[in-house]
Structure formats: C-alpha cells, structure tokens
C-alpha positions in Angstrom: 28.5 7.0 13.6 25.5 8.4 11.8 26.6 7.1 8.5 27.1 3.6 9.8 23.7 3.7 11.4 22.2 4.9 8.1 23.9 2.0 6.2 22.8 -0.5 8.8 19.2 0.8 8.6 19.2 0.6 4.8 20.6 -3.0 5.0 17.8 -3.9 7.4 15.2 -2.4 5.1 16.6 -4.3 2.2 16.3 -7.5 4.2 12.7 -6.7 5.1 11.9 -6.0 1.5 13.5 -9.3 0.5 11.5 -11.1 3.2 8.2 -9.5 2.1 8.8 -10.6 -1.5 9.9 -14.1 -0.3 6.5 -14.4 1.6 4.6 -13.5 -1.6 6.8 -15.8 -3.6 6.2 -18.6 -1.1 2.4 -18.1 -1.3 2.6 -18.1 -5.1 4.4 -21.4 -5.0 2.0 -22.9 -2.5 -0.9 -21.8 -4.8 0.8 -23.2 -7.8 1.0 -19.8 -9.4 4.3 -18.7 -11.1 6.0 -15.9 -9.1 6.8 -14.0 -12.3 3.0 -13.7 -12.7 2.5 -12.3 -9.1 5.4 -9.9 -8.7 4.3 -7.3 -11.4 0.9 -7.2 -9.7 2.4 -6.7 -6.3 4.6 -3.9 -7.6 1.6 -2.3 -9.4 -0.6 -2.5 -6.3 2.0 -0.8 -4.2 2.4 2.0 -6.8 -1.4 2.5 -7.0 -1.8 2.6 -3.2 0.8 5.3 -2.6 -1.2 8.3 -3.9 -4.5 7.0 -2.7 -4.0 6.0 0.9 -3.0 9.3 2.5 -6.2 11.0 1.3 -8.4 8.0 1.9 -7.2 7.7 5.5 -8.6 11.2 6.2 -12.1 10.0 5.3 -12.0 6.5 7.0 -14.2 6.0 10.1 -11.2 5.3 12.3 -10.0 6.4 15.6 -7.6 9.4 15.1 -5.0 7.8 17.3 -5.0 4.7 15.1 -4.7 6.9 12.0 -1.6 8.6 13.5 -0.1 5.2 14.3 -0.7 4.1 10.7 1.0 7.2 9.3 3.9 6.7 11.7 4.2 3.1 10.5 4.2 4.2 6.8 7.1 6.5 7.6 9.1 3.6 9.0 8.7 1.5 5.9 11.4 1.0 3.3 11.2 3.7 0.6 9.9 1.0 -1.8 6.8 0.5 0.3 6.4 4.0 1.9 3.1 5.7 1.4 
C-alpha cells in the first residue's frame, strides 16, 4: 500500500506542477508575452530562491509560528519547487 500511496502522491505533485506552469503560461498569454520567454526565468527564479530562502527566513521579522508553517509548506511542495 505504501508504494501505491507514493505513486499517487507523485502523480498529484506532477499535476500541481503542471497547473502552476499552466497559470504562468496563461498569464503570459494574457500579457501577450511568449511563454518560451517566461519559462526559463521562472525556472531560474526557483533555482535562485532555493539556497537563499532558508537562511533569509531566519532573519525576517516574522512570527516564529508563521516561519514554522512556511517551512512545513516548503516540505510539502513537489521536489521541483521544494526549498
């Protein structure tokens, strides 16, 4: 059963990833900007944020409980978006 759950979870994550990209693609079309011009920047922004956010979060003037919720949220993201 654990393997089936893992496969289902991965499938859900892939759908979420596809939906996120679809949202950005939709915004690009509405803005009359070619998607192929947006996607590399989206991928680049995600890659740049990964190493910066965990350390930056420590120094942000934020409620500690909110920081913990944000860290927990990051762990639930698909590996492509996980910080």
